[in-house]
N, C-alpha and C positions, 0 to 999 in steps of 0.2 A: 031782338033779331031772331028770325025763325030758326037759324042753324044752331043757336044756343040750346034749343029745346032738345036737340039730339046729343050735343057735346056734354052737357052736365050729367045726365044719367051715365054716359060712358065713363066719365071720370069718377063718379061716385061708386061705380061697381067694384073697381079694384080696392078702393078704400074699405068698402064693406067686407070684401073677401079677406083682405089682410087683417082687419080688426077681428074678424071671426076666428081666423087661424090663431092669432095671438091669444084671444080669450080661451080658445080650446087648449092651447099649450099650458096656460096658467091653471086651468081646471084639471088637466091631467097630472100636473106636477103636485098638486095638493093631495095628501093621503086621505082616503075616505075612511071615516070612522065606522067600524062594524057595529051592528046592532048589539044591544046588551045581551040578548039571548045567546048570540054566538060566543061572546066573551065568557060567559058563565059556562058554556059547554066546553070551551077549550080548557078552562080551569079545572073542570071535572075529569078531564082525560088523564089517564095514567101515563107515566113516562114512556111505556112501551107503545101505547096507542098513539101518542104524539109522534113518536118516531116513525110509526107506520104511515100515519096520515101525511107527514112531511115527505116521506119517500114516495107516496102515491101522487101527491100534488106538488111538484117542485115549483118554487117561487121564482118569478122573473125579477130582473134588476129594476124594472119599472114599477113593480108592485111588491115591495118588501113586506115580510111578515110583521104585522103590528106588534109592538112590545107588550108583554104581559104586565098587568098591574102588580104592585108589590103585595106578597102574601106572607102569612106567618110561616116560620121554618117548620117543616114537617119531618120528624126524625125517621118516619117509616120510609120516606123517599130517599133518605141518605143511607139506609141500611146496606144497600149494595156497595156503595163507595167505601163504607167502613170495613166491610168484609174483604174487599180487595186490598185495602191498606194492611189489614191484619195478616192476610196471606202473604203479602210481600215481606212483612217483617219476619215472619216465621221462616220463610225461605232463605232470607239473608243469614239468619242464625245457624241454619243447617249447612251452609256452604262449607265444604271440607277444607281443613287446614287454613282457614281464614283467607281464602284466595282473593276475596275482594280487596284485602289490604295489600296482598302481593302484587296486584295489578297496578297499584298506585306508584308512580315513579318516585324513587327515593333519591335523596341528595347523596351525591357521591362523596363519601368520607372514608378515610382509611381504617378507622377503628372497627366499624361493622364488618368490613371485608376481611379484616384479619381474624376477627372472632369467628366467622363462619367458614374460614378456609379449612379444607381438609387435605390430606396427603394426596388424594386422588386428583386434586386440581393442580398438582405439581407447582407449588409455590417456589419461586426461584430462591436459590441459596443467597445468604448475605453477600457473598463475593460477587455473584452475578448482579445483584441489585446495585451494589456500589459501582460496578463497572458501567452498566447501562441503565441509568435511572429512567423511569417512565416519563413520557412527554406530558407536559402540563398544559391545560387549556387556558389557564389564567396565570397571571403573574404571582398571585397569592399561592396557588397550588404549586408553582415551581419552587417556591421557597420551602415547602414542606420537606422534612428529611426523608431520604429514601428508606430508612430503616422501618418506617411505618408499614411497609409492605411485607415485612418479615413475619414469621409465625409469632404469636404472642409469647412473651417470656413466661416460662413456668414459674409458679410461686416457689420461693425458697423452701426446700424440704430438709428435714433432718438428715444427718449424715447416714443413719442406718435405714433410710427409706428404701423399700424394695427388698430389704433383708428381713428374715424372720426375727422377730423380737424374742430373744431368749430370756425366759424367766427362770431365775435360779430355783432349784428344787427346795423343798421345805427344809431339808436338813442344813442347807447352806444359809437360808434366810434366818433360821433360828440359832445358828452357830454363834458361839462366844468368840469375839476377836481376841486372839492371844497376844501377849507382848512379844515384840521382836526377839527372836532367839539367836540371830546372827550365827547360824550354823551350829548351835549347841545341840547336843543329844537331847531328844525330847522324851519326856515321861508323862503319860496320862494316868492319873489315879482315879479309878471309878469306885464309888461307894454305892453299893446297891442294897436292897432290902430296906430302904428308907421308908418310914411311914408309921408302922405299928407302934414302935417305941418313940413316942412324941418327944420325950426329953432328949434322947440321943439324936433324933432327927434335927432338932434345933441346934444341937451342938455341932452337927455335921455342917450346917449352913454357915456357922461362924468360923470354920477353918479357912486358912489362907486360900484365896482363889488363884487360878481357876481349877476347880475340881469338876468331875462329872458325877452328878448325883442322880441315881436311878431310883424312882419312886414306885412302890407297889401300888397298882391302880385301885385296889380295894381298901386302901388305908383311908383314914379320916383326915380332915383338915388339909387336903391336898392343895386347894386353891391358895390358902395362906402360906403353906410351906414352899410351894413352887414359886410363888411370887417373890418371897423373900430370898429364895435361893438365886433366882435370876438377878435380882437387884444387887446381890452380893458378888456377882460376877461368875457364878458357876453355870455350867451347862447342864441341861436336863435330858433325862431319858425315861422311857417307860420300861419298868422291870416286869415283863409279861410272865405270869405264872404258867408253867408247863409241867406236864406229867413226869414224875421221877420213876426210876426203876423200882425203888423200894416203896411198896404199897403202904408201909407204915407212916411215910412222910406225907404231909398234907400241903399241896402247893398253894391252896387258897381258893377264894371265890372266883368263879368263871375261868378256871384254869383250862388250858388246851389239853385234851385227852385224845389218845389214839383211837379210842372206841367211838368217838363222836362222828357223825356224818358231816359232810361239807357245809350244809346250811347252818347247823348249830356252831360249827367251828367259826364260820364267818361272823355269826352273831356275837360270839365271845371275843373274837379279835376286835371287832368294832367297839364293843363295850369297853374293852381295856384301853383302846386308843382314844376314847372320847372322855376319859375321866378328868383330864386336864390338858393344857395346851402349852406351846412354847418349847417343846422338846425336839431333839434332832433325830431320834430313832428309838430303837428297841434293843434290849438284851434280855436273855432268857433267865427266869427265876426257876431254879432246879432244872427240869427238862431233860434229865439224862435218858429218859425213854422217848419223849416226843421228838427231840432233836435228831434222833436216829431214824425217824420216819420220813422217807422221801416225799410221799404225797402230802403229809402234814406240813413239812417245811416249805414245800412249793406253794401251798395255799397261803402260808404266812408271807412269803416273799412276794406273792402276787398282790396282796393288800398293801404291803409296804411300798412296792413299786408305784402303785396308783397314787399314793400320797406323797411320794418323793422323800422317803425316809431311809436311813441307814440301819444296818444291823450289826450288833456286836455279839459274837458268840462267846458265851462264858466258858465254853469247852468243858461241860460237865460229862461229856461222852466223847471218847476218843474216836468213835465212828459217827460223829455228827454229820448230818447231811446239809447243814446250814450253808456252807461255802458253795457247794454245787448248786443249791437252789438259788442262792443269791446271784451267782454268775448267770444262771438261766434267765432270771428276770432283771438282770442288770441293776441290782441293788448294791449300793456302796457297802463294803464289808470290811470288818476287822475282827480279830479274835484275841482273847486274853492270853497274856504271856505268863504272868505270875499271880497266884493267889497269895496275898500278903498276910493273911490271918487265919490259916487253917488251924493253928493253935492260938486262938484269940485270947486265951488267958495268960499267955506267956509273952511278956514284952520283948524278951531277948529273941524269941523265935520270930516275932514280927519284924524286928530290926534285921534279922538275918535274911528274911525274904525281901525286904526293901533293898538290901545290898545286892541281891541277885537281880533285882529290877534295874538298878543302876548299871550293873555289868552288861545286861542285855541291851540297854539303851546305848551304852558306849560302843558296843561291838557292831550293832546294826543301825544305829542312828535314832531309833525310837523303841519304846517299850510300853506295854499296857499292863497295869496292875489292878487287880480287883480286891477290894476289902469290904468290910461290913461295919455298921454302926455299933460296934461293941465298945465297951468302956476302955479297955486297954488299947484297942486299935486307934480310937480317937486320941488317946493320950500320946501314943507314940507318933502319930501323924502330926500332931500339933508341934512336936519337937523336931521332927525330921524335915518337914516342908521348908522352913526357912534355911536349914543347913544345906539341903540338896542344891539350892540355888547357888550358894556360895561355892559349891564344888563344880560349878560350870554346867549344870543341867537346866533345861527349860521345862517348866511345868506348863502343860498345854491341855486343852479339853480334847475329848475323843475325836471331834470333827477334824482337828488338825492332824491327827494320826492318819485318818482316812484320806485326807488330802495328800499327805506325804506318800502314802501307798499308791495313790493314783499317779503322782509324779514319777515315782520309781518305775511303775509299770510302763509309762509312756517312754521313759528313757531307755528301758530294755528293748522296747519295740523299735526305737530309733537306731539302737546299736545293732539290731538283727533285722535288716530289711526283708530277708526271706521268710521270716516267721509270720504265721497267720495272726490275724487280728480277731481272735475269738472273743466271746462275751466275757469270759473270765479275765483275760488280759486287759480289756477295756475298763474293767472295774478296779483295776489295780490289785489283782491277786498275785502276790509275789510267789 
């Protein structure tokens, strides 16, 4: 039919057009593979050049950038990234006060809040906490005791915390504990000049205790003698040699002389005090001239005060400056009442002096007698010591007399409120 010649081409034209469009869409959707030369060029580009090229030629959604083939890991290319990580790590360590941890929210617990509470935060008192306990967000928190918001309990402290810990002076630490005297009159017997005569020194140690044995510091065998004396219950003193008025008398090695300067006197005092240990104080050997020197005795008392020692004045000089110097430096002080063996070869004379010693103790409450390690003196003492106890006297070391003087001085101050509290009264100077 002749009209079909015109109809068939007209129908085929749309089919051809639609098929061509469909084929074009399929061809456009398929990614085109770039030539090998372009791929190798892209691989040779540095990261910076790649970034620049990508910025200059932005890709469209219809033509995405082709993926790069897998390459070996190049450490040079990662150096920038490693540097950044390292810088970040250092910066975190330098953050002040660990602030990156402070910014992390912490779990609300009572213990840390109590530990960090200060008075400036005005923590409520225990009474206020018990009256109005804080609101709880959960049932478990509501069951927590309100006292957890109080200040942390301080650790138990010793009773004397906050108070100065008083350390007894050396004379009290080395003192011999006497037997209870129950108000009996006290007698202290001091035997000095011990040391040079070794036989009589050992005899002195065997006498009934407690006696006060004063050892000459330049004697031999001091360590052995003083140790045995202490073990026997006797109290120890340093019998320090000092200058006498009579130039014919020799006080001994390293004696204190008025002609010496302060530095040499200090050296000699220290030498005498370091010959043995365990003593309560010092009494003078001879010294009728040196004890009359105010500057010399003040130097002695200064050293004794530093060491916490007492001083017993043998009273070889009626004008002795020992008591005034002791009061100035607050050195515990006592002085001799009776010399019991001025006539050391006459036993009856020794007994007569001991009777005076008893009378002094009975009238005043205490007395101090000084003797020496002579044969007759030791014999009479060996007889008298047991008998004097039977007559109601208490034999005590010198430290107990010093304590008694201190107690009497305090009682006198209490009885006279208007009186001053001078250095002498505080040391028990009657």
